[in-house]
FIKOLZA-1660 file (N, C-alpha, C; in steps of 0.1 Angstrom, whole numbers, plus 5000, padded with zeros to 4 digits):
% residues 220
   i   px   py   pz ch aa at
   1 4974 5267 5117  A  A  N
   1 4972 5259 5105  A  A CA
   1 4972 5245 5109  A  A  C
   2 4963 5238 5101  A  T  N
   2 4969 5224 5102  A  T CA
   2 4977 5218 5095  A  T  C
   3 4988 5208 5103  A  N  N
   3 4999 5205 5096  A  N CA
   3 4993 5189 5087  A  N  C
   4 5005 5184 5083  A  D  N
   4 5002 5171 5076  A  D CA
   4 5001 5163 5088  A  D  C
   5 5007 5160 5098  A  A  N
   5 5009 5150 5106  A  A CA
   5 4994 5151 5111  A  A  C
   6 4987 5168 5116  A  D  N
   6 4975 5165 5122  A  D CA
   6 4965 5162 5110  A  D  C
   7 4964 5161 5098  A  I  N
   7 4956 5159 5090  A  I CA
   7 4956 5140 5091  A  I  C
   8 4967 5137 5089  A  S  N
   8 4970 5122 5092  A  S CA
   8 4967 5116 5103  A  S  C
   9 4967 5123 5115  A  N  N
   9 4966 5115 5126  A  N CA
   9 4949 5115 5129  A  N  C
  10 4943 5125 5122  A  T  N
  10 4928 5126 5125  A  T CA
  10 4921 5115 5116  A  T  C
  11 4928 5116 5104  A  C  N
  11 4920 5104 5097  A  C CA
  11 4922 5091 5103  A  C  C
  12 4933 5087 5109  A  W  N
  12 4935 5075 5113  A  W CA
  12 4928 5073 5127  A  W  C
  13 4924 5081 5135  A  A  N
  13 4914 5084 5145  A  A CA
  13 4902 5078 5141  A  A  C
  14 4897 5088 5132  A  Y  N
  14 4885 5086 5126  A  Y CA
  14 4882 5072 5122  A  Y  C
  15 4891 5066 5114  A  A  N
  15 4893 5052 5107  A  A CA
  15 4891 5042 5118  A  A  C
  16 4898 5042 5126  A  T  N
  16 4900 5037 5140  A  T CA
  16 4889 5032 5145  A  T  C
  17 4882 5044 5147  A  L  N
  17 4870 5045 5155  A  L CA
  17 4854 5040 5146  A  L  C
  18 4860 5040 5131  A  G  N
  18 4848 5032 5123  A  G CA
  18 4841 5049 5121  A  G  C
  19 4845 5057 5122  A  L  N
  19 4836 5071 5119  A  L CA
  19 4836 5077 5110  A  L  C
  20 4828 5077 5097  A  L  N
  20 4831 5084 5084  A  L CA
  20 4825 5099 5088  A  L  C
  21 4833 5108 5086  A  H  N
  21 4829 5123 5088  A  H CA
  21 4830 5127 5074  A  H  C
  22 4819 5126 5067  A  S  N
  22 4824 5133 5051  A  S CA
  22 4827 5147 5049  A  S  C
  23 4825 5157 5056  A  G  N
  23 4827 5168 5054  A  G CA
  23 4841 5171 5059  A  G  C
  24 4847 5166 5069  A  F  N
  24 4862 5163 5073  A  F CA
  24 4872 5156 5060  A  F  C
  25 4862 5142 5057  A  F  N
  25 4873 5138 5046  A  F CA
  25 4873 5145 5031  A  F  C
  26 4863 5152 5028  A  N  N
  26 4861 5160 5017  A  N CA
  26 4870 5169 5017  A  N  C
  27 4871 5176 5030  A  N  N
  27 4883 5186 5034  A  N CA
  27 4897 5182 5032  A  N  C
  28 4897 5167 5034  A  V  N
  28 4914 5163 5035  A  V CA
  28 4917 5157 5020  A  V  C
  29 4906 5156 5013  A  E  N
  29 4909 5154 4996  A  E CA
  29 4916 5165 4991  A  E  C
  30 4906 5180 4994  A  S  N
  30 4910 5191 4989  A  S CA
  30 4928 5196 4994  A  S  C
  31 4929 5193 5007  A  Q  N
  31 4940 5197 5014  A  Q CA
  31 4954 5189 5005  A  Q  C
  32 4949 5177 5004  A  V  N
  32 4961 5168 4996  A  V CA
  32 4963 5175 4986  A  V  C
  33 4953 5176 4976  A  I  N
  33 4955 5179 4963  A  I CA
  33 4963 5194 4962  A  I  C
  34 4957 5201 4973  A  S  N
  34 4965 5213 4971  A  S CA
  34 4975 5216 4976  A  S  C
  35 4982 5208 4989  A  R  N
  35 4993 5211 4994  A  R CA
  35 5003 5203 4982  A  R  C
  36 4998 5192 4977  A  I  N
  36 5008 5186 4969  A  I CA
  36 5011 5193 4953  A  I  C
  37 5004 5200 4951  A  G  N
  37 5002 5208 4940  A  G CA
  37 5008 5223 4942  A  G  C
  38 5009 5226 4955  A  S  N
  38 5017 5236 4956  A  S CA
  38 5032 5236 4959  A  S  C
  39 5036 5222 4958  A  V  N
  39 5052 5218 4963  A  V CA
  39 5062 5220 4950  A  V  C
  40 5071 5231 4949  A  P  N
  40 5082 5232 4938  A  P CA
  40 5084 5217 4934  A  P  C
  41 5088 5216 4921  A  S  N
  41 5092 5201 4916  A  S CA
  41 5106 5196 4921  A  S  C
  42 5112 5208 4926  A  K  N
  42 5128 5201 4933  A  K CA
  42 5127 5203 4947  A  K  C
  43 5114 5202 4952  A  S  N
  43 5115 5202 4968  A  S CA
  43 5102 5194 4973  A  S  C
  44 5101 5179 4972  A  R  N
  44 5091 5170 4975  A  R CA
  44 5087 5164 4988  A  R  C
  45 5095 5173 5000  A  Q  N
  45 5096 5171 5013  A  Q CA
  45 5082 5176 5019  A  Q  C
  46 5069 5170 5019  A  I  N
  46 5056 5176 5026  A  I CA
  46 5052 5165 5033  A  I  C
  47 5049 5153 5029  A  F  N
  47 5040 5142 5033  A  F CA
  47 5050 5135 5038  A  F  C
  48 5054 5127 5049  A  R  N
  48 5060 5115 5050  A  R CA
  48 5055 5106 5046  A  R  C
  49 5060 5093 5046  A  G  N
  49 5055 5083 5044  A  G CA
  49 5046 5074 5052  A  G  C
  50 5047 5076 5064  A  Q  N
  50 5035 5073 5075  A  Q CA
  50 5023 5079 5073  A  Q  C
  51 5022 5091 5071  A  E  N
  51 5013 5101 5067  A  E CA
  51 5004 5095 5057  A  E  C
  52 5010 5097 5046  A  M  N
  52 5004 5091 5032  A  M CA
  52 5000 5079 5032  A  M  C
  53 5003 5069 5043  A  A  N
  53 4997 5058 5042  A  A CA
  53 4986 5058 5051  A  A  C
  54 4989 5065 5060  A  N  N
  54 4976 5070 5071  A  N CA
  54 4964 5070 5065  A  N  C
  55 4967 5082 5055  A  I  N
  55 4955 5087 5050  A  I CA
  55 4949 5079 5038  A  I  C
  56 4957 5070 5032  A  L  N
  56 4950 5062 5022  A  L CA
  56 4944 5052 5029  A  L  C
  57 4949 5044 5042  A  W  N
  57 4945 5038 5047  A  W CA
  57 4930 5038 5051  A  W  C
  58 4931 5051 5058  A  S  N
  58 4918 5055 5066  A  S CA
  58 4905 5056 5056  A  S  C
  59 4912 5062 5041  A  F  N
  59 4897 5063 5034  A  F CA
  59 4892 5047 5029  A  F  C
  60 4904 5040 5029  A  A  N
  60 4899 5026 5022  A  A CA
  60 4892 5017 5036  A  A  C
  61 4899 5022 5046  A  T  N
  61 4891 5012 5058  A  T CA
  61 4878 5018 5060  A  T  C
  62 4874 5031 5056  A  L  N
  62 4856 5037 5058  A  L CA
  62 4851 5036 5046  A  L  C
  63 4858 5029 5036  A  N  N
  63 4849 5025 5022  A  N CA
  63 4849 5043 5020  A  N  C
  64 4856 5051 5020  A  A  N
  64 4852 5065 5016  A  A CA
  64 4859 5067 5003  A  A  C
  65 4850 5064 4992  A  Q  N
  65 4860 5067 4978  A  Q CA
  65 4862 5082 4976  A  Q  C
  66 4879 5082 4976  A  P  N
  66 4884 5096 4973  A  P CA
  66 4882 5099 4957  A  P  C
  67 4881 5114 4957  A  Q  N
  67 4885 5117 4944  A  Q CA
  67 4898 5112 4935  A  Q  C
  68 4893 5107 4920  A  P  N
  68 4907 5098 4915  A  P CA
  68 4920 5112 4916  A  P  C
  69 4915 5122 4919  A  A  N
  69 4925 5134 4916  A  A CA
  69 4934 5130 4930  A  A  C
  70 4925 5129 4940  A  M  N
  70 4936 5127 4951  A  M CA
  70 4946 5117 4953  A  M  C
  71 4942 5105 4947  A  V  N
  71 4950 5090 4942  A  V CA
  71 4959 5094 4936  A  V  C
  72 4958 5101 4925  A  D  N
  72 4966 5107 4914  A  D CA
  72 4978 5116 4922  A  D  C
  73 4972 5124 4928  A  A  N
  73 4984 5136 4934  A  A CA
  73 4994 5126 4941  A  A  C
  74 4987 5120 4953  A  L  N
  74 4999 5109 4958  A  L CA
  74 5006 5101 4953  A  L  C
  75 5000 5098 4942  A  A  N
  75 5007 5086 4932  A  A CA
  75 5021 5094 4927  A  A  C
  76 5020 5105 4922  A  S  N
  76 5029 5113 4916  A  S CA
  76 5041 5118 4927  A  S  C
  77 5031 5124 4936  A  Y  N
  77 5041 5126 4948  A  Y CA
  77 5049 5116 4953  A  Y  C
  78 5047 5103 4956  A  I  N
  78 5053 5092 4958  A  I CA
  78 5064 5090 4950  A  I  C
  79 5062 5088 4934  A  A  N
  79 5069 5085 4926  A  A CA
  79 5079 5094 4924  A  A  C
  80 5078 5106 4926  A  A  N
  80 5089 5119 4928  A  A CA
  80 5097 5114 4938  A  A  C
  81 5091 5112 4950  A  G  N
  81 5099 5113 4962  A  G CA
  81 5108 5098 4961  A  G  C
  82 5105 5087 4954  A  C  N
  82 5110 5074 4953  A  C CA
  82 5118 5073 4942  A  C  C
  83 5121 5085 4934  A  R  N
  83 5132 5085 4923  A  R CA
  83 5144 5088 4926  A  R  C
  84 5152 5073 4922  A  G  N
  84 5170 5074 4923  A  G CA
  84 5172 5078 4910  A  G  C
  85 5189 5075 4909  A  K  N
  85 5194 5080 4897  A  K CA
  85 5188 5072 4886  A  K  C
  86 5184 5061 4886  A  N  N
  86 5180 5054 4874  A  N CA
  86 5165 5047 4879  A  N  C
  87 5155 5060 4882  A  G  N
  87 5143 5056 4887  A  G CA
  87 5141 5050 4898  A  G  C
  88 5128 5045 4903  A  P  N
  88 5126 5041 4918  A  P CA
  88 5134 5030 4919  A  P  C
  89 5140 5025 4928  A  D  N
  89 5147 5010 4932  A  D CA
  89 5146 5010 4947  A  D  C
  90 5147 4998 4951  A  E  N
  90 5148 4994 4966  A  E CA
  90 5154 5005 4977  A  E  C
  91 5165 5007 4972  A  H  N
  91 5175 5020 4980  A  H CA
  91 5165 5034 4983  A  H  C
  92 5159 5039 4971  A  S  N
  92 5153 5051 4970  A  S CA
  92 5140 5049 4978  A  S  C
  93 5133 5038 4975  A  V  N
  93 5120 5038 4983  A  V CA
  93 5123 5036 4998  A  V  C
  94 5129 5031 5003  A  S  N
  94 5133 5026 5015  A  S CA
  94 5136 5040 5023  A  S  C
  95 5142 5050 5014  A  R  N
  95 5142 5065 5022  A  R CA
  95 5127 5073 5026  A  R  C
  96 5120 5068 5020  A  L  N
  96 5109 5075 5022  A  L CA
  96 5098 5067 5031  A  L  C
  97 5098 5053 5030  A  F  N
  97 5089 5042 5034  A  F CA
  97 5093 5033 5044  A  F  C
  98 5087 5024 5051  A  K  N
  98 5090 5012 5058  A  K CA
  98 5082 5006 5052  A  K  C
  99 5082 4990 5052  A  R  N
  99 5076 4979 5043  A  R CA
  99 5063 4981 5044  A  R  C
 100 5058 4980 5064  A  Q  N
 100 5044 4980 5064  A  Q CA
 100 5037 4992 5057  A  Q  C
 101 5041 5005 5058  A  E  N
 101 5038 5014 5055  A  E CA
 101 5031 5015 5036  A  E  C
 102 5041 5003 5031  A  L  N
 102 5039 5003 5015  A  L CA
 102 5029 4990 5014  A  L  C
 103 5026 4984 5020  A  A  N
 103 5017 4973 5022  A  A CA
 103 5003 4978 5027  A  A  C
 104 5002 4989 5036  A  N  N
 104 4991 4995 5037  A  N CA
 104 4986 5002 5027  A  N  C
 105 4994 5007 5021  A  I  N
 105 4991 5020 5006  A  I CA
 105 4988 5007 4998  A  I  C
 106 4993 4997 4994  A  A  N
 106 4990 4986 4986  A  A CA
 106 4974 4980 4986  A  A  C
 107 4973 4981 4998  A  W  N
 107 4959 4975 5003  A  W CA
 107 4948 4986 5001  A  W  C
 108 4953 4997 5003  A  S  N
 108 4943 5007 5001  A  S CA
 108 4938 5009 4988  A  S  C
 109 4948 5009 4979  A  C  N
 109 4946 5009 4965  A  C CA
 109 4938 4997 4959  A  C  C
 110 4939 4983 4966  A  A  N
 110 4931 4974 4961  A  A CA
 110 4918 4977 4965  A  A  C
 111 4914 4980 4976  A  V  N
 111 4902 4981 4986  A  V CA
 111 4895 4993 4975  A  V  C
 112 4903 5006 4968  A  L  N
 112 4892 5013 4966  A  L CA
 112 4895 5012 4953  A  L  C
 113 4900 5002 4945  A  G  N
 113 4898 4998 4932  A  G CA
 113 4905 5008 4922  A  G  C
 114 4916 5012 4929  A  R  N
 114 4928 5021 4922  A  R CA
 114 4944 5017 4921  A  R  C
 115 4944 5016 4908  A  Y  N
 115 4957 5010 4910  A  Y CA
 115 4968 5017 4896  A  Y  C
 116 4971 5031 4904  A  P  N
 116 4980 5037 4893  A  P CA
 116 4993 5028 4891  A  P  C
 117 4997 5028 4878  A  K  N
 117 5006 5018 4875  A  K CA
 117 5021 5023 4881  A  K  C
 118 5026 5033 4880  A  E  N
 118 5039 5037 4885  A  E CA
 118 5039 5035 4901  A  E  C
 119 5027 5040 4907  A  L  N
 119 5027 5036 4921  A  L CA
 119 5026 5024 4925  A  L  C
 120 5019 5011 4918  A  M  N
 120 5018 4998 4921  A  M CA
 120 5035 4990 4919  A  M  C
 121 5038 4994 4909  A  N  N
 121 5055 4992 4907  A  N CA
 121 5064 4995 4918  A  N  C
 122 5059 5007 4923  A  I  N
 122 5069 5011 4933  A  I CA
 122 5065 5003 4946  A  I  C
 123 5053 5001 4947  A  L  N
 123 5050 4996 4961  A  L CA
 123 5058 4979 4960  A  L  C
 124 5054 4974 4953  A  Y  N
 124 5059 4957 4951  A  Y CA
 124 5077 4959 4948  A  Y  C
 125 5084 4969 4945  A  T  N
 125 5095 4972 4946  A  T CA
 125 5101 4973 4958  A  T  C
 126 5094 4983 4966  A  G  N
 126 5096 4983 4977  A  G CA
 126 5097 4971 4991  A  G  C
 127 5079 4964 4984  A  I  N
 127 5079 4957 4996  A  I CA
 127 5089 4940 4993  A  I  C
 128 5086 4936 4981  A  V  N
 128 5096 4924 4978  A  V CA
 128 5103 4926 4966  A  V  C
 129 5109 4937 4969  A  G  N
 129 5123 4939 4957  A  G CA
 129 5121 4933 4943  A  G  C
 130 5132 4934 4934  A  T  N
 130 5135 4930 4920  A  T CA
 130 5141 4918 4919  A  T  C
 131 5149 4914 4931  A  R  N
 131 5158 4901 4927  A  R CA
 131 5154 4889 4937  A  R  C
 132 5140 4890 4940  A  N  N
 132 5135 4878 4949  A  N CA
 132 5148 4874 4962  A  N  C
 133 5153 4885 4967  A  D  N
 133 5162 4880 4976  A  D CA
 133 5159 4888 4993  A  D  C
 134 5151 4880 5000  A  P  N
 134 5147 4885 5012  A  P CA
 134 5158 4890 5024  A  P  C
 135 5168 4885 5023  A  Q  N
 135 5178 4890 5033  A  Q CA
 135 5185 4903 5029  A  Q  C
 136 5184 4902 5015  A  E  N
 136 5190 4918 5009  A  E CA
 136 5178 4930 5015  A  E  C
 137 5164 4923 5013  A  M  N
 137 5155 4934 5017  A  M CA
 137 5155 4938 5031  A  M  C
 138 5157 4927 5040  A  K  N
 138 5160 4932 5055  A  K CA
 138 5172 4943 5056  A  K  C
 139 5181 4941 5049  A  Q  N
 139 5192 4950 5050  A  Q CA
 139 5188 4963 5045  A  Q  C
 140 5183 4964 5033  A  I  N
 140 5180 4978 5028  A  I CA
 140 5172 4985 5038  A  I  C
 141 5159 4978 5041  A  F  N
 141 5149 4986 5051  A  F CA
 141 5151 4982 5067  A  F  C
 142 5162 4980 5069  A  D  N
 142 5168 4977 5083  A  D CA
 142 5155 4971 5096  A  D  C
 143 5149 4962 5088  A  D  N
 143 5142 4954 5094  A  D CA
 143 5139 4937 5097  A  D  C
 144 5132 4931 5103  A  E  N
 144 5135 4917 5105  A  E CA
 144 5126 4909 5095  A  E  C
 145 5121 4916 5085  A  G  N
 145 5114 4907 5075  A  G CA
 145 5099 4915 5071  A  G  C
 146 5089 4909 5063  A  L  N
 146 5075 4913 5067  A  L CA
 146 5069 4909 5076  A  L  C
 147 5061 4915 5081  A  Q  N
 147 5050 4914 5091  A  Q CA
 147 5040 4901 5085  A  Q  C
 148 5035 4896 5098  A  K  N
 148 5025 4884 5089  A  K CA
 148 5014 4893 5084  A  K  C
 149 5012 4904 5089  A  S  N
 149 4997 4910 5084  A  S CA
 149 5001 4916 5067  A  S  C
 150 5012 4919 5069  A  S  N
 150 5018 4923 5055  A  S CA
 150 5018 4913 5046  A  S  C
 151 5021 4899 5045  A  I  N
 151 5020 4889 5041  A  I CA
 151 5004 4886 5036  A  I  C
 152 4995 4885 5044  A  M  N
 152 4982 4886 5041  A  M CA
 152 4980 4896 5036  A  M  C
 153 4981 4907 5035  A  T  N
 153 4978 4918 5025  A  T CA
 153 4983 4915 5013  A  T  C
 154 4993 4915 5012  A  L  N
 154 5000 4909 4997  A  L CA
 154 4995 4901 4988  A  L  C
 155 4989 4891 4995  A  Y  N
 155 4978 4877 4990  A  Y CA
 155 4969 4888 4984  A  Y  C
 156 4958 4892 4992  A  Y  N
 156 4949 4902 4988  A  Y CA
 156 4947 4909 4979  A  Y  C
 157 4963 4918 4980  A  V  N
 157 4964 4928 4968  A  V CA
 157 4964 4920 4954  A  V  C
 158 4973 4907 4953  A  Q  N
 158 4977 4903 4943  A  Q CA
 158 4967 4896 4939  A  Q  C
 159 4956 4888 4944  A  V  N
 159 4944 4887 4938  A  V CA
 159 4933 4897 4931  A  V  C
 160 4934 4909 4940  A  A  N
 160 4926 4921 4936  A  A CA
 160 4934 4924 4924  A  A  C
 161 4944 4927 4921  A  A  N
 161 4952 4931 4909  A  A CA
 161 4952 4923 4900  A  A  C
 162 4949 4907 4901  A  D  N
 162 4948 4899 4892  A  D CA
 162 4936 4900 4884  A  D  C
 163 4923 4905 4893  A  V  N
 163 4911 4905 4887  A  V CA
 163 4909 4918 4881  A  V  C
 164 4910 4927 4888  A  E  N
 164 4910 4943 4884  A  E CA
 164 4921 4949 4875  A  E  C
 165 4933 4945 4878  A  A  N
 165 4941 4954 4868  A  A CA
 165 4955 4940 4865  A  A  C
 166 4948 4931 4854  A  P  N
 166 4959 4922 4849  A  P CA
 166 4969 4929 4840  A  P  C
 167 4965 4939 4834  A  Q  N
 167 4975 4945 4825  A  Q CA
 167 4990 4950 4833  A  Q  C
 168 4989 4951 4847  A  L  N
 168 5001 4956 4854  A  L CA
 168 5011 4945 4856  A  L  C
 169 5005 4931 4855  A  K  N
 169 5012 4921 4854  A  K CA
 169 5023 4920 4865  A  K  C
 170 5015 4924 4879  A  L  N
 170 5023 4921 4890  A  L CA
 170 5024 4908 4897  A  L  C
 171 5033 4907 4904  A  K  N
 171 5038 4892 4907  A  K CA
 171 5045 4893 4918  A  K  C
 172 5043 4882 4928  A  L  N
 172 5050 4880 4941  A  L CA
 172 5059 4870 4937  A  L  C
 173 5072 4869 4946  A  P  N
 173 5084 4861 4942  A  P CA
 173 5081 4846 4944  A  P  C
 174 5088 4842 4936  A  N  N
 174 5085 4826 4936  A  N CA
 174 5090 4820 4950  A  N  C
 175 5079 4812 4955  A  G  N
 175 5078 4808 4968  A  G CA
 175 5078 4816 4979  A  G  C
 176 5073 4830 4975  A  F  N
 176 5067 4834 4984  A  F CA
 176 5055 4827 4995  A  F  C
 177 5055 4829 5009  A  P  N
 177 5062 4837 5018  A  P CA
 177 5072 4832 5019  A  P  C
 178 5077 4820 5018  A  N  N
 178 5088 4813 5027  A  N CA
 178 5102 4822 5028  A  N  C
 179 5109 4826 5041  A  G  N
 179 5116 4833 5043  A  G CA
 179 5118 4849 5043  A  G  C
 180 5103 4853 5041  A  W  N
 180 5100 4868 5041  A  W CA
 180 5095 4870 5053  A  W  C
 181 5089 4863 5062  A  C  N
 181 5083 4865 5073  A  C CA
 181 5092 4870 5085  A  C  C
 182 5089 4878 5091  A  D  N
 182 5099 4882 5101  A  D CA
 182 5102 4875 5112  A  D  C
 183 5094 4862 5114  A  D  N
 183 5102 4851 5121  A  D CA
 183 5107 4839 5110  A  D  C
 184 5110 4842 5098  A  G  N
 184 5112 4832 5089  A  G CA
 184 5104 4819 5088  A  G  C
 185 5089 4821 5092  A  E  N
 185 5081 4808 5088  A  E CA
 185 5069 4812 5081  A  E  C
 186 5073 4809 5066  A  G  N
 186 5064 4810 5060  A  G CA
 186 5050 4803 5062  A  G  C
 187 5049 4792 5067  A  H  N
 187 5040 4785 5073  A  H CA
 187 5029 4792 5081  A  H  C
 188 5034 4800 5090  A  S  N
 188 5031 4805 5100  A  S CA
 188 5019 4815 5096  A  S  C
 189 5016 4820 5085  A  V  N
 189 5006 4823 5081  A  V CA
 189 4996 4817 5073  A  V  C
 190 4997 4806 5074  A  G  N
 190 4987 4797 5066  A  G CA
 190 4987 4793 5048  A  G  C
 191 4998 4798 5045  A  I  N
 191 5004 4796 5030  A  I CA
 191 5012 4785 5029  A  I  C
 192 5010 4778 5019  A  S  N
 192 5020 4765 5019  A  S CA
 192 5032 4773 5010  A  S  C
 193 5038 4762 5011  A  S  N
 193 5053 4768 5002  A  S CA
 193 5051 4771 4988  A  S  C
 194 5043 4760 4981  A  K  N
 194 5039 4763 4969  A  K CA
 194 5028 4772 4964  A  K  C
 195 5022 4778 4974  A  G  N
 195 5013 4791 4972  A  G CA
 195 5003 4789 4962  A  G  C
 196 4997 4779 4960  A  D  N
 196 4986 4774 4949  A  D CA
 196 4976 4781 4952  A  D  C
 197 4965 4779 4940  A  E  N
 197 4953 4787 4938  A  E CA
 197 4944 4785 4950  A  E  C
 198 4942 4771 4955  A  S  N
 198 4934 4770 4966  A  S CA
 198 4939 4780 4980  A  S  C
 199 4952 4782 4981  A  D  N
 199 4957 4790 4990  A  D CA
 199 4953 4803 4991  A  D  C
 200 4954 4808 4979  A  L  N
 200 4953 4823 4974  A  L CA
 200 4937 4824 4975  A  L  C
 201 4928 4815 4972  A  A  N
 201 4914 4816 4974  A  A CA
 201 4911 4816 4988  A  A  C
 202 4916 4810 4999  A  Q  N
 202 4913 4807 5013  A  Q CA
 202 4917 4820 5018  A  Q  C
 203 4927 4828 5014  A  V  N
 203 4934 4842 5020  A  V CA
 203 4926 4852 5014  A  V  C
 204 4925 4853 5002  A  S  N
 204 4914 4865 4998  A  S CA
 204 4903 4863 5002  A  S  C
 205 4896 4851 5004  A  S  N
 205 4883 4853 5011  A  S CA
 205 4883 4859 5027  A  S  C
 206 4893 4855 5032  A  S  N
 206 4897 4859 5047  A  S CA
 206 4900 4873 5047  A  S  C
 207 4904 4879 5036  A  M  N
 207 4908 4892 5036  A  M CA
 207 4897 4902 5032  A  M  C
 208 4889 4896 5026  A  L  N
 208 4876 4905 5020  A  L CA
 208 4865 4907 5028  A  L  C
 209 4865 4898 5041  A  T  N
 209 4855 4902 5051  A  T CA
 209 4860 4914 5057  A  T  C
 210 4871 4919 5056  A  L  N
 210 4876 4934 5062  A  L CA
 210 4865 4945 5062  A  L  C
 211 4866 4946 5047  A  T  N
 211 4858 4957 5044  A  T CA
 211 4850 4955 5030  A  T  C
 212 4841 4960 5027  A  V  N
 212 4831 4957 5015  A  V CA
 212 4840 4964 5002  A  V  C
 213 4845 4963 4996  A  S  N
 213 4855 4969 4985  A  S CA
 213 4849 4970 4975  A  S  C
 214 4854 4976 4965  A  K  N
 214 4848 4977 4949  A  K CA
 214 4847 4961 4944  A  K  C
 215 4859 4954 4947  A  L  N
 215 4860 4940 4941  A  L CA
 215 4851 4933 4947  A  L  C
 216 4848 4934 4959  A  Q  N
 216 4836 4927 4967  A  Q CA
 216 4822 4927 4960  A  Q  C
 217 4822 4942 4957  A  R  N
 217 4806 4941 4949  A  R CA
 217 4808 4938 4935  A  R  C
 218 4820 4935 4929  A  D  N
 218 4821 4933 4915  A  D CA
 218 4817 4916 4914  A  D  C
 219 4824 4908 4926  A  V  N
 219 4824 4895 4926  A  V CA
 219 4811 4887 4934  A  V  C
 220 4804 4898 4940  A  S  N
 220 4794 4893 4948  A  S CA
 220 4779 4892 4940  A  S  C
% end
């Protein structure tokens, strides 16, 4: 039988090659929904963080709009896996994901135009935390900071969410991305320390060229 890693890796391979096999991706949707639905509520370990990130990233990269049920199933599964004693927090999220994986999921949600509230809050909690402390986040996730690609991704996600899901009230930390990069150089990603609207427009414009998302169609 095909395991979860096989599904994830095959999705990633198709997306990397730019090949949309409709039959395969339709089957992936059914498999994901079925496998998550069959997991007992007290045993939520099926898909690993990287596998979920790969699956969603692959759908988004190929502009293959999945069933809402698949996104909702993954969102619920992630929420259950990231639940700590007092709900999802930085530590509980770090047990399941790396920050690059969280950024890829956030990007995928923006491209697909799907913003499950609890999932988006978990993604932002895991990527930038709740206390505007990049050093603390490095310690929690045992990394050297956010990769430059994640910085660019977050600006795209923020612009997309502001347009398509303003009710979520998602916000990046004050002064972002200064201090958040893996090399400590916020300016290296082309964003001023003030993070003004012209910078956001420039970043969103460059990111939008990566794929034809729902947001692009709405604003074009």
